[in-house]
C-alpha positions as CSV (number, residue, x, y, z in Angstrom):
1,M,0.0,-0.1,0.2
2,T,1.3,3.5,-0.8
3,R,-0.3,5.3,2.0
4,S,-0.9,4.8,5.6
5,V,-3.0,6.6,8.1
6,V,-2.5,7.0,11.9
7,S,-5.4,4.5,12.6
8,P,-6.8,1.7,10.8
9,A,-8.9,2.7,7.8
10,P,-12.1,1.4,6.8
11,A,-11.9,-0.1,3.2
12,T,-13.8,2.7,1.9
13,Q,-11.1,5.2,3.2
14,L,-8.3,4.2,1.1
15,N,-8.5,3.5,-2.7
16,V,-5.1,2.8,-3.6
17,K,-5.4,2.6,-7.4
18,D,-7.0,6.3,-7.4
19,R,-4.8,7.4,-4.6
20,V,-7.8,9.2,-3.1
21,T,-8.2,9.4,1.1
22,F,-11.8,8.9,1.0
23,A,-12.9,7.4,-2.3
24,D,-16.6,8.0,-1.6
25,S,-16.6,11.5,0.1
26,N,-18.7,12.9,-2.6
27,S,-21.4,10.6,-2.1
28,R,-21.7,10.2,1.5
29,Y,-21.4,12.0,4.8
30,L,-18.1,11.6,6.5
31,A,-18.1,10.7,10.2
32,R,-16.2,12.9,12.6
33,E,-14.8,9.5,13.9
34,E,-12.9,8.2,10.7
35,L,-11.4,11.8,10.4
36,Q,-9.7,12.0,14.0
37,G,-6.6,10.7,14.3
38,L,-5.5,12.3,10.5
39,S,-2.8,14.7,10.7
40,A,-3.6,18.5,9.3
41,D,-1.8,17.6,6.0
42,Q,-4.1,14.6,5.5
43,L,-7.1,16.5,6.4
44,A,-6.2,19.3,4.1
45,L,-5.7,16.6,1.4
46,A,-9.0,15.1,2.1
47,R,-10.9,18.4,1.9
48,N,-9.1,19.3,-1.2
49,E,-9.5,16.2,-3.1
50,L,-13.5,17.0,-2.9
51,F,-12.5,20.1,-5.2
52,A,-9.9,18.3,-7.4
53,R,-12.5,15.8,-8.1
54,K,-14.7,18.4,-9.4
55,G,-11.7,19.8,-11.4
56,R,-11.3,23.0,-9.5
57,H,-7.5,24.8,-10.5
58,F,-5.5,25.2,-7.3
59,K,-3.4,28.5,-6.6
60,D,-1.2,26.6,-4.2
61,D,1.7,24.9,-5.8
62,A,2.0,21.9,-3.5
63,L,-1.8,21.1,-4.0
64,R,-1.4,21.8,-7.7
65,A,1.6,19.4,-7.9
66,Y,0.2,16.6,-5.6
67,F,-3.1,16.4,-7.6
68,S,-1.6,16.9,-10.9
69,Q,0.2,13.4,-10.5
70,F,-3.1,11.7,-10.9
71,S,-4.9,11.1,-14.2
72,W,-8.3,11.5,-12.6
73,Y,-7.5,15.3,-11.8
74,Q,-8.6,17.3,-14.7
75,P,-8.7,21.0,-13.5
76,R,-11.1,23.0,-15.5
77,A,-12.5,26.0,-13.4
78,W,-11.5,28.1,-10.4
79,E,-14.8,27.7,-8.7
80,V,-16.7,24.4,-8.6
81,P,-20.2,23.7,-7.3
82,L,-20.5,21.2,-4.6
83,S,-23.2,18.8,-3.8
84,P,-24.9,19.1,-0.2
85,V,-23.0,16.0,0.8
86,E,-19.5,17.3,-0.4
87,D,-20.4,20.9,1.3
88,A,-21.0,19.0,4.7
89,N,-18.1,17.0,4.1
90,V,-15.7,20.1,3.7
91,Q,-17.5,21.9,6.8
92,L,-16.7,18.8,8.9
93,I,-13.0,18.6,8.0
94,Q,-12.5,22.2,8.0
95,S,-13.9,22.3,11.8
96,L,-11.2,19.5,12.5
97,E,-8.4,21.3,10.9
98,Q,-9.2,24.2,13.2
99,S,-9.1,22.0,16.1
100,P,-5.7,22.5,18.7
101,A,-5.5,18.8,18.8
102,V,-4.7,18.1,15.3
103,S,-1.1,17.2,14.6
104,R,0.6,19.7,12.4
105,H,3.0,16.9,10.9
106,A,2.1,14.8,8.2
107,S,2.2,11.0,9.1
108,T,1.9,9.5,5.5
109,A,4.6,8.8,3.2
110,R,4.0,10.3,-0.4
């Protein structure tokens, strides 16, 4: 496996072939429990992959470089609409990113 998370991941969390953190975060509500234990970097990638899957361009060089390595990432727009599920997941991830308990160091090998 090319990625690992701090705690054991449910089968839906890692999709090694497509290299996404939560392969179904666009179609189901994520639970706080499955996000806890992820580093700030992992949370940022999980949040931004929702936008990347929709084809959002990224101003941030690191995000652009990270998502550009995947064939599924096809940037098309600066603003992309999110579904209610995606928006709720972004809000949940952001709330955890702002938590003082979140580690600021990545714990995955990229």
